[in-house]
N, C-alpha and C positions, 0 to 999 in steps of 0.2 A: 371152576365155576362157569357154567354155560351162560352165554348172552346172545341175543339175536337183535338184528337191526332191520327195521322196515321203514318204508316211505308211505305216508298216508296223506294224500291231498297236499303234497309239498311240505309236510311236517315230518321231520325225522323222529322215529320212535325207537328207543333202545330198551329192550326187555332184559332184565337181569334175573335169572332164575335162582333166587335166594329166599328161602322161607322167612328169614328174619325180616326182610324188607316188607313183607305183607302186614306186619304189625305196626309199622311206622318207619319212616326214613328221615335221616338228616344228612347234611353234606357240609363239608368245609373245603375252602380253597387250599390247594397245596402251593408249594414254592414254584412250581413249573406252570402256573396258570391253568392247571388241571384242577379237578376237585375230587375229593374222597367222599364216598357215601357209605353209610352203614345203617344197620337196623336198630330201631329203638322201640320202646313200648311206652305209650302215653307221654311221648316227648322226653322220656328219660332213658338213659342208658341202663340196660339190665344185663344180667349174666345169664346166658343160656347153657343148657346142658350140652347142646351140640356146639361145634366150633363156630366162633364168630368170624365173619369175613369183612375185610375192608376192600371196597371196589374203587379202583382208580379209573376215572373216566376222563378221557382227553379227546379233543377234536383233532382231526387231521390238519396239521399246520402246513400251509402252502410252502413256507420257507424251507421245509425239510425235503421237498422234492428235488431230485437230482437236476431236473431241467431248470429249476429256479435258483440253483446254487450260484450260477454266474451273476444273476441279478443281485443277489445278496453281496457277493464279493465286490462287484463293480460299484454298486451304490455306496458301499463303505468307503471306497477311495474318494468318491465325489463328496461324500459327507465330511470326511476329514479335511479334504482340500478347502472347501468353503469355510468351514469353521476355524481353520488355521489362519486363513488370510483375510477374512471379511472385516475384522476389526481394524485392519490397517488401511482399509479402502474407504473413501468418503464420497458422499453425494452421488453425482451421475455415474462415476466409475463403479460405485457399489451397486447401483441399479443394473448396470450392464453385466456385472459379475453374477448377480443373482439370476438374471435372464439366461446367461450362458449355462449356469449350473442347472437351471430348470430344463434346458434343452438336453443336457447330458443325461439327466434322469430319464427323460423321454426316450432317448436313444437306447439306453440299456433296457428299458421297458419293451420297446419295439423289438429288440433283438431277442428278448425272452419270449415274447408272443410268437415270433417266427419259429423259434426252436420248438415251442409247444405245439404249434400248428403242424410242423413236419412230423413230430412224434405222434400226434393224434392221427394223422393221415395213415401212418405206417402201422400203428398198433390198434387203432379203433378203441382206445382206452377212454372210457367215459370220464374217469377222474381227470385225465389230462385235458379232455375237452372242457370240463368245468373250470379247470385252472386257466386255460386259454381264454375262455369267456370272461372270467373275473379280471384278469390282467388287461384284457381288451377294454373292459369297462373302465378300469382305473386309468388307462392311457387316454381314453376319451375324455374323462373328467380332468385329468392333468392338463391336457391340451386346452380345454376350455378355461381352466383357472389361470393358465399362463396367458391366454389371450385377454381375459377380462381384468385380471388383477396385476399380474407381474409385468406384462408388456404393454400396458395401456398408456400410450403417449398422448393420444387425443381421444377424448370421450365421445366426440362426434363421429369418429370413424369406426365405432364399435361394430356396426352391422357388417362391415367388410371383413373384420376379423372373424365374426361368426360364420360368414359365408365360407371363408377359408377352412374353418373348423369342420363344417358339414361336408365340404368337398373332399376333405381328407378321409373322413370316416364313413361316408355313405357313397359307395361307388357302384351302386346298382346300375345306373344309366350307362356307365362306361362299359360294363360287361355286356349289357344289352346291345350297345352300339356295335361292339365287335361281332356279335351274332348277326345283326341286321346287315352290315356292310358286306357280309360274305354272300348274300343273296344276289342273284342276277338282277332282280328288281327290288331294291330295298324298301321302296315305299309301299309294297304289298304286304310287308310284315305286319301282323296284327298289332304289334306294340310300337310301330313306327312313330305315330303321332304322340303317344304317351311318353316315349323316350325323349322326343324333342322338348315336350313340356317339362319333363323331369329335369332336363338340363337347364331350362329357363328358371325353374324354381330354385335351383342351386346357384344361379348367377353364372353358369357356364355358357356364356353367349357364343363364343367361337365354336364350341362343340355343337350347339344347337344349329348354328348357321351351316356348319359343314354337313350335318345330317340332312338339313332342309335342302341343300344343294343337290342331294342325291335323288330328289324327287324327279319323276319323269317330266313334270311340268314346271320345273324350277326356273325356266327361262320366260315363263308367262309373266305378264305385267303385275298381277297381284302378288305372286311369289317374290318378284324383284322388289316390289314396294315394301313388303314385310322385311325382307332381308336388309333393305336400306335402313329401316327403323332400328333393327337389331344392331346394325353396324354403328349407328349414331348414338346408341344408348350410352349416356355418360356414366362413368364409374368414379367413385371418390376413394380410391385406395391411396396408400402411402406414396405410390409412384406417379400419381396423377399430376402433382405439381400445381394444383389450383387451390384457391381459398374456399372456405365453406360457403360464403355468400355467392361466389361465382358458380360453384357447383349447383347450388340451389336454383340459380337462375337458369343454368343450362338444363337442369332436370325438368324444371317447370315448362320451358319452351319445348323440350323433347316430348314430354307427355301430352302437352297440348296438341302437338302435331299428330301423335298417335290417335288422340280422340277425334281430331278433325278427319283423318283418313277413315277412321271407323264410321264416323257419321256420314261420310260420303259414300259409304257402302262399297269401298274398294275391295273388300274381302268377302262380299256376300256370296260369291260363286263357290266358296269353299268354307264350310263351317269350321274346319280345323284352323284355317288361317284366321278366321274371325275370332275364334276362341283365344288364340295366341295373342291377337291384338288387344282383346279385352284384358288379358292378364297384364300386358304391358301398360295398359291404362290404369291398372290397380283396381279393377272391378272386383269387389268383395264376393259377390255371388259366384262369379266364375272361379275365383281362387278357392272358395269353399267347395265348389263342385269337384275340383281336382285335388282336394286334400288327401284323397286315398293314395296319391302318388308320393306323399310324404311319409317317411318312416315313423314319425312320431310327432308329438305336439310342438316340440321346439323347432323341428324342421319346418313345420307349417308356419309357425310364428315368424321365423327368419325369412321364409319365402314371401309371406304377405308384406312384411316390413320392407323388403327389397323394392316392391312396386308401389308402396303407399307412403312410407316414411323412411327413406334411405339415410337420412341425417339424424336419426333418433339418437338422443344423448344417453350415455351410460346410466345416468341417474334416473332416467325414465323407464329403463329396460325392465326393472323389477316388477313394476305394476302391470306392465303388459304381459310379462311372463306368467305372473300369477293368474291373470285372466285366462290365458290359453291353457294353463295347467288345470284350472278348475272347470274348463269347458271342452274337455276332450270329445271330439266328434266321431272318431273312428273306433269301431268295436275291437279292432285288432291292436289298438294301442293300450298300453298299461302305464298308469301313473302311480302305482302303489309301490314300485320297487325303489331301492335306495338310490339308484342311479338318477332317476327322475327327480327325486327329492334334493339331491346334491346339486343337480343342474339348476333347479329353481332357486336354491339358496345362493348359488354362485351369481346368478343373474340379479338377485336381490342384494348382492354384496354382503350377505350375512355370513362372514367368514367363520365366526365361531360355530355356527350351525353346520357349516361345511365340514369343519374338523370333527365335530361330534358325530355326524353321519358317516364320515370316512372310517370311523372306528368300527362300523358294522361289517366291513369286509373281513372275510376269513383269510387275510393275507399276513397274519402275524404282526399287525400294526405297521407294516411297511409303508403303505400309502400315507396314513395319518402322520407318522413321525417325520417323514421326509418333506412333505408339503408344508407341514407346520413349521419345520425348521426354516424353510425359505421365507414363509410369511413373517416369522419372528424377526429374521435379519433385515427384511425389507420394511419393517414397521407397517405391514398391511393389516395387522390385527393388534388390538390393544395399544393404541398410540398414547394413552394416558400413562405417564411415568410413575404415577402413584398407584396404578392398578397392577398388582403382582399376580393376578389370576392367570395371565397369559404365560408368564414364566413358570408358574406351577403346572399349567396344562402341558407345556412343552416338556418339562421334567418328567411328568407323569407318563407321557407317551414314550419318551426315551427309555424310561425304566422298564415299561412293559415290553417294548421291542427288544431291549437288551436281555431281559429275563427269558423271553422266548428263544433267543439265540443261545443263551447260556445253558438252556435245558437240553441242547443237542450236543452229541459227543464230539462233533468236529466244528461246530459253528460258534462255540463259546469264545474262541479267540477274537472273533469279530464283535461279539456282544460286549466284551469288556471295553472296547474302544468307545462304544456309545455310552456306557456307564460313566466314563470319564467326564461327560458333559452334563451329568446330573448334579455336579458340584457336591458330591458326597463320597469322600474317600472310604468311609466305613462300608458303604454299599458295595463298592468294588471289592473290598477285602472279604466281605461276607459271601459274595458269589464265587470268588476265586477259591476260597477255602472249602467250598462244597464240591468242587470238581474232584472226582476219584483219581487217585494217584496210581493208575494202572501200570504205567511204564516210567522208566527214568526220563525218557524224552519229554513226556508230558509234565513231569515234575520240574524239569529244567525250564520248560516253557513258562510254567506258572511262576517260578522264581524270577525269571527274566522280566515278566510282566509286573510282578510285585516290586522288584527293585526299581523298575522304570517309574513306578508310582510312589516310591519311598514307603512301601508297606513292609517295614523291617520286621515286625512281629510275624507277619505271614511268611516271610522268607525263612525265618528261624523255625517256625512250626513245620513247614513243608520239609525242610532239610532234616529236622529231627525225626519226622515220620519215615523218611527214606533211609535214615541212618538205622533206625530200629529194624526196618525190613531187611536191610543188607546184613545186619548183625545176626538176625534170626536165620538167615540163609548161609551164614558162615563166610560172607564176603567182606572181610575186614578192610580190604583195599577200597572197595566201593563205599563202605561205611565211613572210612576216613575222609574220602572226597566230600561227602555230605557234611561231615563235622567241620571241615574247613569253611564251608559256607555258613553253617549255623553258629560256629564258634561257641558251642555248648560244652562247658567244662565237664559235666557229668558223663556225656557220651564219649568225650575225649579220654577221660580216665578209664571208662569201661573198655574202650578199644585197646588202649595201651595195656591195661591189666590182663585182658583176655589173651593178647599176643604174648605177654611175658609168661603167663601161666602155661600157655600152650608150649612155649619153648622149654620151660622147666620140666614139663611132663615128658616131652619127647627127648629131653637132654641134648637138644641141638637147636641151633638158630636157623629158622627157615622163614621165608616170606619177608625178609628185611627190606626188600625193594619197595614195598608199599609205603614205607615211611620216608623214602628219599624225596628231596625237593619240597619239603613242607614249608621251608622258609620261616617267616614269623608266626605261621599258624601253629607251630609246635609249642608256642608259649601259652596256648589256651589253657593247659593244665600242667601240673608238675609231672604227672605220670607220662604225658605225651612229650614233655621236654626231656625227660629222662631217656625215653626211647629214641628221640631225635639225636640226643648226644651220643647214645650208644651207636647209632648209625654212623655218626661222625667218627667215632673211635674206629669202627671197622674200615671206614674209608681211609683214615690216616694209616692204619696198619697195612692195608693193601697197597698203598702208595709208597710204603717204606719209611714213612716218617715215624720211626719207633719212639723217639723221645717224646714227641707231642702225644702220640698214642698212649704211651705209658702214663703220662701225666693225667690225661683225660680219663683213662680207665681207673686210676687211683681215686680220682674225684667221684666217679660213678659208684665205686665200691663203698666208699666212706659216706655217701649221701644218705644211705638208708632207705632209698625210694624203691628199690627192687624187692620183689618177693623173695623169701628165703631160698627157694629152689633156684631162682635165677642168680643168686649170689654165687652159687657153686659154678654156674656157667661162666660168670665173669672171672672167677678165680682160675678156672681152666684157661680162659683167654690170656691170663697173665703168665702162664708157664713159658711160652716161647720168648716172652719179654724178659722173664727172670733168667733165662738161660742164654740170652744174647751175649755176645762177646763184650759189648759195652754195658757197663753197670747203669741200668735205667732206673732202678729203685734204690733209694738210700736205706741206711740202716733203720731210720725211723719209719720209712714207708714199709719196710719188710716186717717190722714189729706190728704195724697196723694191719697188714694183710694177714699175719698169723692170728692176731686176735679175732679178726672178722671170720676167718676160717673156723676157729673153735666156736665162736658164737653161733655161726650158721649151723654147725653140726649139732649143737645143743638144741637149737630151735627146730631142727628137723624132727619129723615124727619117728617114733622108735622103730616102726616097721619099714621105714624108708631104706632101701638097699644101698643108697649112696653113702650112708653113714660109715660103713666099713668097706667101701669099694676101693679098688686099686686107684681110681681117679683121685680120691682124697689123699692116698699115700703119695701119689706122684706130686700133688700140689705141695704137700708137706716137705717132700724131698727137695723140690725146686726152691721153696722158701728158705730151707736150712742152708742149701748151697749158696743162695744169694746173700744170706746173712753172713756166712763165712767170708764170702768175697768182700762184703762191705767192711768187715773187721780188718781184713788184710789191707785193702786199699786205703781205708780211712786211717788205719794205724801207720801205714807207710807214709802217707801224706803228712801225718803229724810229726814223724821222726825227721822227715826232710825239712820241715819248718824249724825244728829244734836245732838241726845241724847248721842251718843258715843263721 
C-alpha cells in the first residue's frame, strides 16, 4: 500500500493511498505507542468486497537512532544509580547527590550532541541535524532547570546563574572575537563595537575589556576611564565572598560613579564609549536599542536585569519573565515554540507545566522521565504528601519511556529496568512475554530477567515455548535443557517417551548422553525418572559394577514404565549379565524376566518382526541357562546346609 509524506508550512502530512479511507477513518493506539488506522463507513466498520487494510503509523523515535544509543545506555546507568541509593541519603547529602546526578545527565547529553554534530557535518543528513537541534534544546533547558530548581542555594544570586547559563549556550561573541583579533587593526572591523557590547550584555566583562584594549586609541583618557569602570564593576557570584547588603551598596556606588562620569561628558568624543557607559548605568532606552544583539527574549531580560536589578530574587523572576515573553521586540525572535514556553514555566517555577511541556519533544520521553525523576526525589514538585498526582505522573512517564524502549529489538533490556520503578510486577511480565523468542540467547535473557523479578509463571511459559520449538526441530537435548528450567511434567514425559520410542524403533540406544547430569530434575516426571535410572544402569555397567547394574535393571524391567518395544531392549541388556560368571539374577528374578519376556511378545503387534527374531531366541536361551545355574547353585547351597 503506497503512502507519501510532505511538509506544508511546518506541518507534516502523511497521505495513505487506500480507497477505504476515503469513506471514513478511525484509529486506535497500539502497544508500541503507534496507532493503527483503518477505513470505516458512517463511523461503523463494514465489510468490503476488496481486501481491508490496517495501516500502522509510527513516528521516528529519536531513541532508536544509532548515535543516540549511547545516551540511552549511559542514562540508564545514572537512573539506576540514583534510584538505588537516594533513599539511604538524607537532607543536604541528598541535595548534593541529586545535583551531581543532574550534571551526569548533562554530560551524556553533551556527548550525544557532539557525536550528532560530527555525524551531521560529515553526512549532511537533515534528520541528524534535527536530532542535534532537539537534544541541544533539551540540554539548554536541563541546564536552566538545574540552575533555577536543583542548584538554587541562594535566591538572590539567581541572575548570576542565568548569566552563566547564557554564556554557556550563546557563544556568538566569542567566535566573532576570534575573527576580529586576526586583523591588523581590530577596531576597524564592522562588528567591533557590537561584539564588545555583546560581551557586556552577557556579563563577560574581562572579554569586553580585552577587546577594548585592542583599539588604537585605547591609551586615551576616555578609553582608560571606561576601562576603569568596567574593572570596578562588582559581581555577586558564589565566589565573591560578600553579603547581599554589601553588594548592593557597592553596586549603588559603582553605578552612581558611572552616571557621574557620563554626566561630566567624559565619553562625548566617542559615541560608542558613551553608549557603553549608558548600558553600565542601566539606561533602558540604550538597552532596548541594542536588543538586536540578544539572541532571544530571555537573553535580553537577563542582560537588562544585570544592569538594572542584579539582586533580583527568584520569586520575582517569573513576573518579569512573563512581561518580556509577552513583549517580544525583535521580529527575528520566536516565542511560539516549546523551548520558550518551558523557559517561561521554569522561571515562573511552574514545575508541573515544565514536565507537561517536556513531553512535547519527540525524544521518546527521555527528557521528561529523567528530569521528573530528579524533581520527585528532590521534592521540587508536589510537596504535599497527600497529593498522589505527582507519583502517578512519574509512573506514567516511566511507563511510556519503558514501552518505547521495549518496542525496539535491542533496547527492551533497558526498558525493563525502568518498568521496575512503576511498582507493577504485572506490567513487567506483560511486556516481557510480548518479546519474540527468536533465539535461545534471547529466551535465556528473558528468563534471567524474569527470575530476577520473581516472575515464575513467565519463566515457565518461556521455557515451555522453547521446549516445544526444540522438540519440533528434533533437538531433544535442547528441549530437555528447557524442561529443567520449566519443570513441566507434560513436556518431561513427552521428551522421555519420544526418546524411548525412538530407541525402540531403531532397536538400539542412541543419544543417551543428553540425559546425563540431570540430577534432581529427573524427578519431574515418572518417565524422565525412568530414563534417568536407565542412564544410571548404563553407567554402572560401563564401570564394571555388574551387581548394582543387574539390580537396577531388574527394577526398571519390572516397573512397567517403559514402552513395550523398549522392554525388549532392556531384556537384551540383561543377556551379558545373565551369562556372567557370577550369578547376578536369582531364580525368582529369572522367572520374573521370563514372564516379562512373554508378556512383551504378546503385547507386540503381530507384524512386528521382533516376535520371532533371533534376538528373542537368544534372550530365552540366556534365561534358561541362568535358571539352570540357579537350580544347581541354590540346590548345592541347600545340600551344604543339610550336611552341616
